[in-house]
N, C-alpha and C positions, 0 to 999 in steps of 0.2 A: 291786699297790698299793704305793706307797712308804710305808715305816713313818713314822709321825708321832710315835712315842714309842720308847723303848728300854728295855732290861731294867733300867737304872739309875734309871729314873723311879720316884720314890716321892713320898710326900706327897699333898697335896690339889690337885686340879684342879677348878676351878669353870667350868662351861660355861653361859653366859648367852645368851639370845636371846628374841625375841618368839614369839608363837604361830606354829607351822608354819615356823619359820626354818631348820630343819635341824639344830637343836642336838642332838637325841637321836641322829640319824644320825652327826653328827660325834663325839659322845661314844662311841658304839658302835665306830666305826672306830678311835678313839684307844685304847680298851681292847683291841681285837682286835690292835693292834700290840704289846701287852705279853704276856709269858709267861702261860700259864694256870697255875692255874684262875681263872675269872672268875665273880663272883657279881653278879647283876643284882637290885637291890632296887627293886621297883616299889611306888609309893605310891597309885596311882589306885584309886578305887572306881567301880564301874559303877552309877550311879544312874539312868541312862536308856539308851535304845538307841544314841544317838550316842556316848556315852562307852564303851559296851560295844564298839562297832565300833572305836573308837580303841585300846582295850586289845587287842583281837584283832589289829589291824594291827601293834602293837608286838610282840606275842608271835610272830606269823608271821615277822617280820623276824629274829628271833634264832635262831641255830643251836641245835641240841639240846644242845651241850656247855656252854651257859650254865646255871649253877645259878640258878634264879629263886626269889626270896622276895618274897611280896606282903604288905606291911605298910602299912596306911593310917595307923596311929598310932604304933606302937612302933619308929620309925626308929632312934633311938639304940641300942636293945637289939639290933636286927637287925644294925647295923654292928658292934657289940661281939661278936656271936655268929659273924660271918663268920670263916672260917679265916684264920689269920695269913698264910698263903702266898698267899691269893687277892687278886686285884685286884677292888675293889668298884666297881660303877656304881650310883648312886642316881638314879632318874628318877621323879618329880622333886620338888624341894623345895617348889615352888609348890603342888602338890596336897597334899603332906604338911601344909604350913602351913594351907591351907584346911581340911583335915580336923581339925586341931588347934583352929582357931578356932571351928569348929562343934561341938566336943565339950566335955566338962567338964574341959579341960586349962588349965594355966597356960602361956600362950604364951612368956613370957620364960624360965621354968624349962625348958620343952621345948627352947628354943633353946640354953640353957646345957648341957643334957644332950647335945644333938647335938654341940655343939663339943667337949665332953669326950670323947665317943666318937670323934670324928675325931682328936683329939690322941693318943689311945691306939693308933691303928692304926699298924702297922709297914710296911705295903705301900701301894701306890697306891690312892687313893680318888678317884673322879671323880663329881662331883655336877652334875646338870642343874637349872637354874632359869630361870624367866621373868623378864625385865626388864619389870616392869609399870608403871614410873614414866614412860615415855616417851609415853604416850598422853593421852587426855582425863582431866580430873580426875573421879573417880567421883562420881556424883550423890548416893549415899546415905552416911550415916555409916559403915555397915559396910564399904562398898566403900572408903572412904578409910582406914579402920582397917586393912583388909587390905593396901592398897597400901603404907601406911607400914610395917607389920610386915614385908612382903616386902622392902622397901627395907632395913630394918635387918638382916634375916636375910642378904640378899646381901652387905651390907657386912661383916658379921661373918665370913662364910665367905671372902669375897675377901681379907680381912685375914690370915686363917689360911692361905690357899692359897699354894702356890709358883707356881701358874700359873692365870691367868684368861683365858678365851677368850670373845669375844663373836661370836656367829654371826648374820650378816645375809644373807638370801637364799641360804643354803647356804654362804656363804663365811666362814671363820674369821678373825677379827681378834684378834691377840694383844694383850691389855691388860696382862698382867703375866707375867713369865717368858718361856719360849720353848717351841716344840714340837720 
């Protein structure tokens, strides 16, 4: 595999895409081309059999040398706790935001805390997120609130990122920075 990153890559990389676009696989390959150690922060919760199968698929795809941390809510704290020398991969912001919106959390304050944790990182941090604003307008107020919050979160992280990649049908498109 041709490296898509190098040892000097630091800062924030945001990998966006639709559902099943290949964004997670791209992010994993990107991180795998950087020096170890690697920390995989997973935000999904298995509320049903289908989601449990998706989580199992993601786990099976990762090699054993990934350190995996599963945090559905405390993402800023998990990022802050990662070893300074580690490259951190967060998969994904969309599920984290959904978890936050369904819990007793202040969404804007949670976004602030995430951004603060990212700015304190000294090594590369790669975040996966869904671009949910390209489809139909959600029918419910909660759906529209989620779409809007996801759009705000993606914009905030993209503004802080040195690199933004949009993955379509498994193909990465560089939106900001370079690979």
